[in-house]
C-alpha positions as CSV (number, residue, x, y, z in Angstrom):
1,M,153.4,-40.5,30.0
2,N,155.1,-43.9,29.9
3,Y,158.0,-45.2,31.7
4,W,159.9,-48.4,31.1
5,V,161.7,-50.3,33.9
6,P,164.1,-53.0,32.5
7,V,165.0,-56.0,34.7
8,C,168.5,-54.9,35.3
9,F,168.8,-55.1,39.1
10,V,169.4,-58.0,41.4
11,Q,166.0,-59.7,41.9
12,L,164.7,-61.1,45.2
13,Q,166.1,-64.6,45.6
14,Y,163.5,-67.3,44.8
15,S,160.9,-64.8,43.5
16,H,160.2,-67.4,40.8
17,L,158.8,-69.7,43.4
18,Q,156.1,-67.4,44.6
19,S,152.6,-67.8,43.2
20,N,151.1,-65.1,41.0
21,S,148.4,-64.6,43.7
22,D,151.0,-64.0,46.4
23,I,152.9,-61.5,44.1
24,R,149.7,-59.8,43.3
25,E,148.8,-59.3,47.0
26,R,152.3,-57.9,47.8
27,I,151.8,-55.5,44.9
28,K,148.4,-54.4,46.2
29,V,149.7,-53.8,49.8
30,R,152.6,-51.7,48.5
31,A,150.2,-49.8,46.2
32,R,148.1,-48.8,49.3
33,E,151.3,-47.7,51.1
34,L,152.1,-45.4,48.2
35,G,148.7,-43.7,48.3
36,F,146.6,-45.6,45.9
37,A,143.0,-46.0,47.1
38,A,142.0,-48.6,44.3
39,F,143.8,-51.6,42.9
40,G,143.0,-54.3,40.4
41,V,144.4,-56.5,37.6
42,A,143.2,-57.1,34.2
43,R,144.5,-59.4,31.4
44,S,146.4,-57.6,28.6
45,E,144.0,-58.4,25.8
46,A,141.6,-56.5,23.5
47,G,138.0,-56.1,25.0
48,P,134.7,-54.8,23.8
49,E,135.9,-51.2,24.1
50,R,137.7,-51.6,20.8
51,A,134.4,-51.8,18.9
52,A,133.0,-48.9,20.9
53,L,136.0,-46.8,20.1
54,G,135.6,-47.5,16.4
55,E,131.9,-46.4,16.5
56,F,132.8,-43.3,18.5
57,L,135.4,-42.3,15.9
58,A,133.1,-43.2,13.0
59,R,130.4,-40.8,14.3
60,G,133.0,-38.0,14.7
61,Y,132.3,-37.7,18.4
62,H,136.1,-37.1,18.9
63,G,136.0,-33.7,17.3
64,D,139.5,-32.3,16.9
65,M,141.2,-35.0,18.9
66,A,142.9,-36.6,15.8
67,W,145.3,-38.5,18.0
68,L,142.5,-40.8,19.0
69,E,142.2,-41.8,15.4
70,T,145.9,-42.1,14.5
71,K,146.6,-44.4,17.4
72,R,143.3,-46.3,17.5
73,E,144.9,-49.7,17.0
74,R,147.2,-49.4,19.9
75,R,144.5,-47.8,22.0
76,G,142.0,-50.6,21.3
77,D,144.3,-53.5,22.0
78,P,147.0,-53.5,24.8
79,K,149.1,-56.0,22.8
80,K,149.4,-53.5,20.0
81,L,151.0,-51.1,22.4
82,W,153.4,-53.8,24.0
83,P,153.2,-57.3,22.7
84,E,155.0,-58.8,25.7
85,A,152.5,-57.5,28.2
86,R,150.5,-60.3,30.0
87,S,148.8,-58.3,32.8
88,I,147.8,-54.7,33.5
89,V,147.8,-53.3,37.0
90,M,145.2,-50.6,37.2
91,L,145.5,-48.1,40.1
92,G,143.2,-45.3,41.3
93,A,144.1,-42.3,43.4
94,E,141.1,-40.5,45.1
95,Y,140.5,-36.8,44.7
96,T,137.1,-36.4,46.2
97,P,136.5,-32.6,46.6
98,E,135.8,-31.1,50.1
99,A,133.0,-28.8,48.8
100,P,130.3,-29.5,46.3
101,P,131.8,-28.8,42.9
102,R,128.9,-27.0,41.4
103,K,128.6,-24.5,44.2
104,M,130.3,-21.7,42.3
105,L,128.2,-21.9,39.1
106,S,125.8,-19.2,40.5
107,Q,128.7,-16.8,41.1
108,S,128.7,-15.3,37.6
109,T,131.8,-13.1,38.0
110,L,133.9,-15.9,39.3
111,G,135.3,-18.6,37.2
112,T,134.7,-22.3,37.8
113,I,137.6,-24.7,37.3
114,S,137.2,-28.4,37.3
115,V,138.1,-30.1,40.6
116,Y,140.9,-32.1,39.1
117,A,142.8,-29.0,37.9
118,Q,142.6,-27.0,41.1
119,G,145.6,-28.9,42.7
120,R,148.9,-30.1,41.4
121,D,149.1,-31.7,38.0
122,Y,148.0,-35.3,38.7
123,H,150.1,-36.6,35.8
124,N,153.3,-35.6,37.8
125,V,151.9,-36.9,41.1
126,L,150.7,-40.2,39.8
127,K,153.9,-40.7,37.6
128,K,156.1,-40.5,40.7
129,S,154.2,-43.1,42.7
130,L,153.7,-45.4,39.7
131,K,157.3,-45.4,38.8
132,Q,158.2,-46.2,42.4
133,L,155.8,-49.2,42.4
134,A,156.9,-50.3,38.9
135,S,160.5,-50.3,39.8
136,E,159.8,-52.5,42.9
137,I,157.9,-54.9,40.7
138,A,160.7,-55.1,38.3
139,I,163.4,-55.6,41.1
140,Q,161.5,-58.0,43.3
141,F,159.6,-60.2,40.9
142,G,161.8,-60.1,37.8
143,A,159.2,-58.6,35.5
144,E,159.7,-55.8,32.9
145,V,157.1,-53.1,33.2
146,K,155.8,-50.0,31.6
147,V,154.0,-47.1,33.2
148,F,151.2,-45.0,31.5
149,V,149.5,-42.0,32.9
150,D,146.8,-40.6,30.7
151,T,148.9,-39.3,27.8
152,A,149.7,-42.7,26.1
153,P,147.2,-44.6,23.8
154,V,145.7,-46.5,26.8
155,M,141.9,-46.8,27.5
156,E,142.2,-46.5,31.2
157,K,138.6,-46.4,32.0
158,P,137.6,-49.7,30.3
159,L,140.7,-51.3,31.7
160,A,139.8,-50.2,35.2
161,A,136.4,-51.6,34.8
162,R,137.7,-54.9,33.6
163,A,140.2,-54.8,36.6
164,G,137.3,-54.4,39.0
165,L,137.9,-50.8,40.1
166,G,134.4,-49.8,39.1
167,W,132.3,-49.6,36.0
168,Q,131.9,-47.0,33.2
169,G,128.8,-45.0,34.1
170,K,126.3,-43.4,31.7
171,H,128.6,-40.3,31.7
172,S,131.4,-42.7,30.4
173,N,133.6,-42.1,33.2
174,L,134.5,-44.7,35.9
175,V,132.3,-45.1,38.8
176,S,133.4,-46.9,42.0
177,R,131.1,-48.0,44.9
178,D,133.7,-46.9,47.3
179,H,135.0,-43.7,45.6
180,G,132.2,-42.5,43.4
181,S,133.5,-40.6,40.2
182,W,136.5,-39.2,41.9
183,L,139.5,-41.4,40.9
184,F,142.6,-40.6,38.9
185,L,143.7,-43.7,36.9
186,G,147.2,-45.0,36.1
187,A,148.4,-48.2,34.6
188,I,151.4,-50.5,34.9
189,Y,151.8,-53.1,32.1
190,T,153.9,-56.1,33.0
191,E,155.1,-59.1,31.2
192,R,154.4,-61.0,34.5
193,A,151.1,-63.0,34.5
194,L,149.1,-61.9,37.6
195,T,145.8,-63.4,38.9
196,P,143.1,-61.0,37.3
197,D,140.2,-59.5,39.1
198,A,136.5,-60.0,38.1
199,P,135.1,-57.0,36.3
200,E,132.6,-54.9,38.3
201,R,129.1,-55.0,37.0
202,D,127.1,-52.0,36.0
203,H,125.2,-50.4,39.0
204,C,123.7,-47.4,37.2
205,G,120.3,-49.0,36.8
206,S,117.6,-46.5,35.8
207,C,119.4,-43.4,37.0
208,T,120.0,-40.7,34.4
209,A,121.2,-37.9,36.8
210,C,124.4,-37.4,34.8
211,Q,122.5,-37.1,31.4
212,A,120.1,-34.6,32.8
213,A,122.8,-32.5,34.4
214,C,124.8,-31.8,31.3
215,P,124.3,-28.1,30.2
216,T,125.1,-28.6,26.6
217,D,123.4,-32.0,25.9
218,A,126.6,-33.8,25.3
219,F,125.1,-37.3,25.7
220,P,123.5,-38.6,22.5
221,A,122.8,-41.8,24.3
222,P,123.6,-43.3,27.7
223,Y,127.3,-44.3,28.0
224,V,128.1,-42.2,24.9
225,V,129.7,-38.7,24.9
226,D,129.8,-36.3,21.9
227,A,132.9,-34.5,22.7
228,R,132.0,-31.7,20.3
229,R,129.3,-30.6,22.8
230,C,131.2,-31.4,25.9
231,I,132.3,-28.4,28.0
232,S,135.5,-30.2,29.1
233,Y,136.5,-30.7,25.5
234,L,135.4,-27.3,24.3
235,T,137.3,-25.5,27.1
236,I,140.5,-27.6,27.1
237,E,141.1,-29.5,24.0
238,H,139.4,-27.3,21.4
239,K,141.6,-24.6,20.0
240,G,139.2,-22.7,17.8
241,P,136.1,-20.5,18.4
242,I,133.5,-22.2,20.6
243,P,130.3,-22.7,18.7
244,Q,127.8,-19.9,19.6
245,D,125.0,-22.2,20.2
246,L,126.9,-23.8,23.1
247,R,128.4,-20.7,24.7
248,E,125.4,-19.9,27.0
249,G,125.5,-23.4,28.4
250,I,129.1,-22.9,29.4
251,G,128.1,-20.4,32.0
252,N,131.2,-19.4,34.1
253,R,133.1,-22.6,33.5
254,V,136.6,-21.5,32.4
255,Y,138.4,-24.9,32.5
256,G,136.5,-28.2,32.3
257,C,133.2,-29.2,33.9
258,D,132.2,-31.5,36.7
259,D,128.5,-31.5,36.3
260,C,128.0,-35.1,35.3
261,L,130.4,-36.4,37.8
262,A,129.1,-34.3,40.7
263,V,125.5,-35.4,40.5
264,C,126.3,-39.2,40.5
265,P,124.5,-40.8,43.5
266,W,127.5,-43.0,44.1
267,N,129.6,-40.0,45.3
268,K,127.8,-40.3,48.7
269,F,130.3,-43.1,49.5
270,A,133.3,-41.1,48.5
271,D,135.3,-39.7,51.4
272,H,137.3,-36.4,51.1
273,A,139.3,-37.4,54.0
274,A,140.6,-40.4,52.1
275,A,141.7,-38.2,49.1
276,N,145.3,-38.0,48.3
277,K,146.6,-34.8,50.0
278,A,148.7,-34.1,46.9
279,F,145.6,-33.2,45.1
280,L,144.2,-30.6,47.5
281,G,143.1,-27.5,45.6
282,R,144.9,-24.2,45.6
283,A,142.8,-21.4,47.1
284,E,143.4,-19.0,44.3
285,L,142.1,-21.6,41.8
286,A,138.9,-22.3,43.7
287,A,137.1,-19.2,42.4
288,P,139.3,-17.0,40.2
289,D,137.9,-13.6,39.3
290,I,136.9,-13.5,35.6
291,G,138.2,-10.0,35.2
292,D,141.7,-11.0,36.4
293,L,141.6,-13.9,33.9
294,L,140.8,-11.5,31.1
295,D,143.8,-9.4,32.1
296,L,146.3,-12.4,31.8
297,D,149.4,-12.0,29.7
298,D,151.7,-15.0,28.8
299,A,154.2,-14.3,31.5
300,T,151.6,-13.9,34.3
301,F,149.7,-17.0,33.0
302,R,152.8,-19.1,33.3
303,E,153.7,-17.9,36.7
304,I,150.1,-18.5,38.1
305,F,149.6,-21.9,36.6
306,S,153.1,-23.4,37.0
307,G,152.7,-26.9,38.2
308,S,149.0,-27.0,37.3
309,P,147.4,-29.0,34.4
310,I,145.9,-25.8,33.3
311,K,149.3,-24.7,32.0
312,R,148.9,-27.1,29.2
313,I,146.2,-25.1,27.3
314,G,148.1,-21.9,27.3
315,R,147.1,-18.3,28.0
316,N,145.1,-17.9,24.8
317,R,142.6,-20.7,25.4
318,L,142.0,-19.7,29.0
319,V,141.4,-16.0,28.1
320,R,139.0,-17.2,25.4
321,N,137.1,-19.2,28.0
322,A,137.1,-16.3,30.3
323,A,135.6,-14.0,27.6
324,I,132.8,-16.5,27.1
325,A,132.2,-16.5,30.9
326,A,132.2,-12.8,30.9
327,G,129.6,-12.7,28.2
328,N,127.5,-15.0,30.3
329,S,128.0,-13.0,33.5
330,A,125.4,-10.2,32.9
331,D,127.9,-7.8,34.5
332,P,128.6,-4.7,32.5
333,R,131.6,-4.0,34.9
334,L,133.5,-6.5,32.8
335,L,133.1,-4.5,29.6
336,A,136.3,-2.4,30.3
337,R,138.3,-5.6,30.7
338,L,136.8,-7.1,27.5
339,R,137.4,-4.1,25.1
340,P,141.2,-4.4,24.9
341,L,140.8,-8.0,23.9
342,C,139.1,-7.1,20.7
343,D,142.6,-6.1,19.4
344,D,144.2,-9.2,20.7
345,E,146.8,-11.0,18.4
346,D,144.8,-14.1,18.7
347,P,141.6,-13.8,16.5
348,V,139.8,-16.4,18.5
349,I,140.2,-14.2,21.6
350,A,139.2,-11.1,19.7
351,E,136.0,-12.8,18.4
352,A,135.1,-14.1,21.8
353,A,135.5,-10.7,23.4
354,A,133.4,-9.1,20.7
355,W,130.6,-11.7,21.3
356,A,130.8,-11.0,25.0
357,I,130.5,-7.2,24.6
358,A,127.6,-7.6,22.3
359,K,125.8,-9.9,24.8
360,L,126.6,-7.5,27.8
361,T,125.3,-4.5,25.8
362,A,122.2,-6.1,24.2
């Protein structure tokens, strides 16, 4: 999601006399007031992540995410996205969970949903705050701005690392010394030159907890993810049948996976009380019954997941995921809910249901 704010309002008098450091500090204070827990500034220039992206794509680790390939030039260089940009304000909103994210993995008849998707859609929440901050930057400091929240060709994690918010851990996600692995990221590109932050250095050391925790061995090397084996990719982005050799590792995860994030030792410094209240999880999404998910039709799916990021994947992918979870449940009571799905109009669901039935009756 991007949002452009032109300089078309009356700007603060004498704003051109303020130093970039003063402007930066005022933006930082306002960002805190708007609920952002982390703030930093990076220069709008290509970094080493461009080469890493090229290798990632060359190895096919992006799977079906063709949009990563088609927009690789703009993704790898902020100037390709907006040539006038001089600085990038990176912002983080904390969503530290109250309970351990992996506590439901042993409850085989209940689905596990990634922490980020249990509350309101973070795209909408962040967009509102980012647009507010961006508008104030445009009005007060006479600088055009553009806002991006996840869906544009922006490499938020490397940019956040360059802006000093944290570093990219061995699980490839951002890690913060103050907020662990629990930050939503947003970006404001601006034509105004602001004093940049120093990049945060890598503090992973010899730790391999995130690598060892992955149920499907999605890390061919530290700092590298093969999305084709990642449960988050398989249950969210991937539209076709899930490879059979990866299904058992999915367990009861019906939307996303937090394992590599949850085991990071830096999470001990994250504070649930500091989390943005807009991201608090909905009780009905904390542990949905797998049988109920199998019974979903389109209308019920849209009603339940309205305002949730889960709505994006549609009923069919969620029911496919629930069928895989049912097959892993070892609970024959789910057979009655699975059998009607063998005649589902979606052949991917029908195949997943047949697989689950075979597994439960073996």
